[in-house]
C-alpha positions in Angstrom: 72.6 -186.1 63.4 76.0 -183.7 62.8 73.8 -181.5 60.6 71.8 -180.8 63.9 74.5 -180.8 66.2 76.0 -177.4 63.8 72.8 -176.3 63.8 72.7 -175.8 67.6 75.7 -173.9 67.6 75.3 -171.4 65.1 72.2 -170.1 67.1 74.4 -169.8 70.1 76.7 -167.8 68.1 74.2 -165.6 67.2 72.8 -165.1 70.4 76.0 -163.8 71.7 76.6 -161.1 68.8 73.0 -160.1 69.1 74.2 -159.9 73.0 77.0 -158.1 72.3 75.5 -155.6 70.2 72.8 -155.1 72.4 75.4 -154.5 75.7 77.4 -152.0 72.7 74.1 -149.8 72.8 73.5 -149.9 75.9 76.9 -148.7 76.9 76.8 -145.8 74.5 73.8 -144.0 75.8 74.5 -144.3 79.0 77.2 -142.5 78.0 75.6 -140.2 76.0 73.1 -139.2 79.0 76.0 -138.4 81.1 77.5 -136.3 78.2 74.1 -134.4 77.8 74.1 -134.2 81.9 77.3 -132.2 82.0 76.8 -130.1 79.7 73.4 -128.9 81.0 75.4 -128.2 84.3 77.7 -126.4 82.2 74.9 -124.6 80.6 73.5 -123.6 83.9 76.9 -122.3 85.4 77.6 -120.1 82.5 74.1 -118.3 83.0 75.0 -118.0 86.3 78.5 -116.4 85.5 76.9 -114.7 83.1 74.1 -113.0 85.6 77.4 -112.3 88.3 79.0 -110.2 85.7 75.8 -108.3 85.5 75.5 -107.8 88.8 79.5 -106.9 88.9 78.9 -103.7 85.9 76.0 -102.6 88.3 77.6 -102.8 91.5 81.1 -101.2 89.8 78.7 -98.2 88.0 76.9 -97.5 91.9 80.4 -97.4 92.9 81.7 -95.0 90.3 78.4 -92.5 89.7 77.3 -92.1 93.2 78.5 -89.0 94.9 78.9 -91.7 98.4 80.8 -94.0 96.3 84.3 -95.6 96.5 85.3 -95.2 93.2 84.3 -91.1 92.2 87.5 -91.2 90.1 87.9 -94.7 89.6 91.6 -94.6 88.6 92.3 -98.6 88.0 90.2 -99.6 91.3 89.4 -103.0 91.7 87.3 -105.6 94.0 86.6 -109.4 94.3 82.7 -110.0 95.1 82.7 -113.1 96.7 79.0 -114.5 95.1 79.8 -118.4 95.7 77.4 -118.6 98.2 74.6 -117.9 95.8 75.8 -117.9 92.4 78.5 -120.3 93.2 81.2 -117.0 91.0 83.0 -114.8 92.2 83.6 -111.4 89.9 86.8 -109.1 89.8 85.7 -105.9 89.1 87.8 -103.1 87.8 87.1 -99.7 87.5 89.3 -96.8 84.9 88.2 -93.5 84.1 89.5 -90.7 81.7 88.4 -87.0 81.8 87.1 -85.8 78.5 86.9 -81.8 77.4 83.1 -81.8 75.7 82.2 -78.1 74.2 81.7 -75.5 76.4 80.3 -75.0 79.9 76.9 -73.1 80.0 77.2 -72.4 83.8 80.4 -70.7 82.7 81.2 -69.4 79.7 84.6 -69.6 78.1 86.1 -72.4 79.5 85.3 -75.8 78.8 82.5 -78.7 79.8 84.7 -81.7 82.3 83.2 -85.2 81.3 84.2 -87.9 83.0 83.7 -91.5 81.0 84.0 -94.3 83.6 84.6 -98.4 81.9 83.5 -100.8 84.4 84.9 -104.0 83.2 83.6 -106.8 85.4 84.6 -111.1 85.1 82.7 -113.9 86.8 84.4 -117.5 87.2 83.7 -120.3 89.4 87.2 -120.3 90.5 88.9 -118.6 93.4 90.1 -115.5 91.2 89.0 -113.8 88.0 90.2 -114.1 85.4 91.8 -117.8 85.8 94.7 -118.5 83.3 95.7 -122.0 84.9 92.2 -123.2 84.7 91.2 -121.7 81.8 91.9 -124.7 79.4 90.6 -127.1 81.8 87.0 -129.2 81.9 84.4 -127.5 84.2 85.5 -123.7 84.6 83.7 -121.2 82.9 84.0 -117.5 82.7 82.5 -114.3 81.9 82.8 -110.9 81.1 81.0 -107.8 80.9 82.1 -104.2 80.1 80.0 -101.3 80.3 80.7 -97.5 79.8 79.2 -94.4 81.2 79.9 -90.4 81.4 79.2 -88.5 84.2 77.3 -86.0 82.6 
């Protein structure tokens, strides 16, 4: 009879081991699922930040190149666009320009043709100010930058 009692105890231990292994697997699957959801949310935020940076460069070019724009000389001009209601981001757009002499002016022989090169830098992020160096290393922070150059010729 003692042999039968030891076999019953061995079955209970085997069931406990199987339950512990299954619980560990279930916990790992739940953790993996939540990590995948977080990664997906960060991908969406990164795509939104990239689109916001692209919109910022286009807005900056419009301000610099349109005769009625406010940045025609573009000397270190900067403005923050609040796109948080639509994209969940803000964009800081800065503009710098440099004048270059390029060849001879065809309308006035003997004088140089002056060309202005604009550099538009747009930084989009999901913080209150972009770029945000204090939040840059924290989880959940997304930042994207686009830089474009254009000439006035």
